[in-house]
C-alpha positions in Angstrom: 0.0 -0.3 0.0 2.9 2.7 0.8 4.4 1.2 -2.2 1.5 2.9 -3.9 1.4 6.4 -2.4 5.6 6.4 -3.5 4.7 6.2 -7.0 1.1 7.7 -7.4 3.8 11.0 -5.5 6.3 10.6 -7.5 4.2 10.6 -10.9 3.0 13.3 -9.9 5.9 15.2 -9.8 7.8 13.6 -13.2 4.4 15.8 -14.4 5.2 19.2 -12.7 8.5 19.5 -13.9 7.6 18.3 -17.0 5.5 21.1 -16.9 7.4 23.5 -16.1 11.0 22.3 -17.7 9.1 22.8 -21.0 8.1 26.3 -20.7 9.8 29.9 -21.8 10.4 32.8 -21.4 9.4 35.4 -24.6 10.9 39.1 -24.3 8.4 40.2 -27.0 10.4 42.1 -30.1 13.8 40.0 -28.6 17.0 42.9 -29.0 14.8 45.8 -29.8 12.2 45.0 -27.0 8.9 46.9 -26.8 9.3 49.7 -29.4 7.9 51.7 -31.8 8.2 50.2 -35.8 9.1 46.9 -35.2 6.5 44.2 -36.0 5.1 41.9 -33.5 3.6 40.0 -35.6 6.3 38.9 -37.4 7.8 38.5 -34.8 5.6 36.1 -32.9 4.9 34.4 -36.2 6.9 31.1 -36.0 6.8 30.4 -31.9 4.5 28.4 -30.3 2.9 29.6 -27.5 1.5 27.5 -24.4 -0.6 27.6 -21.4 2.8 27.9 -18.3 5.2 29.5 -21.2 5.8 33.2 -20.2 6.1 37.4 -21.9 8.7 40.4 -21.1 7.5 43.4 -22.3 10.8 45.5 -22.4 11.5 49.2 -22.2 12.0 52.8 -21.0 9.9 53.1 -17.8 7.3 55.9 -18.5 8.0 56.4 -22.4 5.4 53.1 -23.0 3.4 50.6 -21.1 1.5 47.0 -22.3 -2.2 46.7 -21.5 -3.9 43.3 -22.6 -7.3 44.5 -24.4 -9.7 41.8 -26.5 -9.9 41.2 -30.1 -11.7 44.3 -31.3 -9.8 46.9 -28.9 -6.6 45.5 -30.5 -8.3 45.8 -34.4 -9.2 49.4 -33.6 -6.5 50.4 -31.3 -8.3 51.5 -28.8 -6.7 52.0 -24.9 -9.9 50.5 -22.8 -7.7 48.6 -20.9 -9.6 45.3 -19.9 -9.9 44.2 -15.6 -5.4 43.7 -15.1 -4.6 48.2 -15.7 -1.9 48.6 -17.8 1.6 47.3 -17.0 4.0 50.7 -17.0 7.3 48.5 -14.9 9.0 49.0 -17.7 9.7 44.8 -17.6 6.7 43.2 -17.5 6.1 39.5 -16.8 2.9 38.3 -18.1 2.4 34.7 -17.5 0.0 32.6 -19.6 -1.8 31.2 -17.9 -5.2 29.8 -20.2 -5.5 29.5 -24.0 -7.0 31.3 -26.3 -6.2 34.3 -28.2 -4.9 37.2 -26.0 -3.7 41.2 -27.7 -1.4 43.5 -25.8 -1.2 46.9 -26.8 1.3 50.6 -26.2 -1.8 52.7 -24.3 1.0 55.9 -25.3 -0.7 58.6 -27.8 -0.2 56.7 -30.5 1.3 53.9 -30.6 -1.0 51.7 -31.0 -2.7 53.1 -34.3 0.2 54.7 -35.5 3.4 53.2 -34.7 2.7 49.6 -34.7 3.3 48.6 -30.5 0.7 45.7 -30.7 1.0 42.4 -30.2 -1.8 39.4 -30.8 -0.9 35.5 -30.8 -2.4 32.2 -29.8 -2.4 30.2 -26.5 -3.0 26.4 -26.7 -3.2 23.7 -24.3 -0.6 22.6 -22.1 0.1 19.2 -22.6 2.6 15.7 -22.9 2.5 15.0 -25.8 5.1 12.4 -27.5 7.9 13.3 -30.5 6.7 12.1 -33.6 7.3 8.4 -34.4 10.3 9.3 -37.9 8.7 8.7 -41.3 8.7 6.4 -43.2 10.9 7.4 -45.6 13.3 7.6 -42.9 12.6 4.2 -41.5 12.7 2.4 -44.9 16.5 4.2 -45.2 17.7 3.3 -41.9 17.0 -0.6 -42.8 18.1 -0.7 -46.1 21.8 1.4 -44.5 21.9 -1.4 -41.9 21.1 -4.7 -44.2 23.9 -2.8 -47.0 26.2 -2.8 -43.7 25.5 -6.1 -42.8 26.1 -7.5 -46.6 29.4 -5.5 -46.4 30.5 -7.5 -43.1 29.3 -10.6 -44.2 30.8 -10.4 -48.0 34.4 -8.8 -46.8 34.3 -11.3 -43.9 33.8 -14.0 -46.3 36.7 -12.1 -48.6 38.8 -13.0 -45.5 38.4 -17.2 -44.7 39.4 -16.9 -49.1 42.6 -15.2 -48.7 
């Protein structure tokens, strides 16, 4: 009975560790940070955001801010914050806690409307999916090269016996 409790604790620990290890921290805009005239949609295009990841907005305090908005406000650059308020620290860390679309804009002046300071991302649920199996062509190449290696070794050994 005690062993089953340890197994449950072990499995729970593995799940927690796997989730925390797989979480990523994304610096919005990479080295450019949260700034004017940067295309954040291009920056985000090839990234996969998951629940558990974090976004970090780096900027000079007072020059910009980060506001979480809805899709309509994002499209029209309407600066009306939702319940989360306006972030102004200059290093705003936003944990991605739920799946779905997330929208962020700079609410200073017309930075969103005229200077492209806006970011929309899709956050996927955290899953523990296994790595994809090798493709059929990869498997066939491995088998052919293994058979070829075996035949070369066999033939080479046979030639040594004859010599």
